[in-house]
C-alpha positions as CSV (number, residue, x, y, z in Angstrom):
1,M,99.6,54.6,88.3
2,K,102.3,51.8,87.8
3,V,103.6,49.8,90.4
4,I,107.0,48.1,90.3
5,L,107.5,45.7,92.2
6,I,111.6,44.7,92.9
7,H,112.7,41.3,94.3
8,G,115.1,40.2,96.9
9,L,118.3,38.9,96.4
10,G,118.6,35.1,95.7
11,Q,114.7,35.7,94.8
12,E,113.3,35.7,91.3
13,P,110.4,37.9,90.2
14,S,107.8,35.7,90.6
15,S,108.3,36.2,94.6
16,W,105.7,39.0,93.8
17,E,103.1,36.2,92.4
18,A,101.0,35.9,95.3
19,V,101.3,39.6,96.6
20,K,99.9,40.4,92.9
21,E,97.1,38.1,93.3
22,K,95.7,40.4,96.3
23,L,96.3,44.3,94.3
24,S,94.0,46.1,93.6
25,V,96.6,47.6,90.8
26,K,96.9,45.5,87.7
27,D,99.3,47.8,86.0
28,T,102.6,46.0,87.4
29,S,106.4,45.0,85.9
30,E,109.1,43.4,88.3
31,I,112.3,44.5,88.0
32,N,115.0,41.3,88.0
33,L,117.9,41.8,89.8
34,V,120.1,39.4,87.7
35,V,119.2,41.3,84.6
36,V,120.0,44.7,86.1
37,Q,123.4,42.4,87.1
38,D,124.4,41.9,84.6
39,K,124.6,45.4,83.3
40,G,126.7,46.5,86.5
41,P,126.6,46.7,89.9
42,I,123.3,46.6,91.8
43,G,123.0,50.4,92.7
44,Y,120.5,53.4,92.4
45,K,122.1,54.1,88.6
46,N,121.2,50.8,87.8
47,L,118.0,50.5,88.9
48,Y,116.5,53.8,88.1
49,D,117.6,53.3,84.3
50,E,115.5,49.4,84.7
51,V,112.5,51.8,86.3
52,K,113.3,54.4,83.1
53,R,113.7,51.2,80.8
54,I,110.1,50.4,81.9
55,C,108.2,53.1,82.3
56,G,109.7,55.1,78.9
57,N,108.5,58.3,78.8
58,S,105.1,58.0,79.5
59,G,105.0,60.7,82.8
60,D,102.7,58.5,84.5
61,K,102.8,58.3,88.6
62,F,104.4,54.9,89.9
63,S,105.2,53.1,93.0
64,V,108.4,50.9,93.4
65,Y,107.7,48.3,96.7
66,H,110.7,45.8,97.3
67,L,110.8,42.2,99.1
68,E,113.4,41.6,101.2
69,V,113.3,38.5,103.3
70,L,115.4,38.2,106.2
């Protein structure tokens, strides 16, 4: 199963490095919100399109995790 990681605003994909080292799942991808934002507002549609781009048409299961520091 692929794991897709989304960083919070003010962070970047590398914010997940410490978490990725501890995951038993090695098939991970990060969504870069800066890249998504360049395509339009950060919202469900643009995030969904990015997940589709990462997963392609594989039909495999995936999980999405979000990191936000308050």
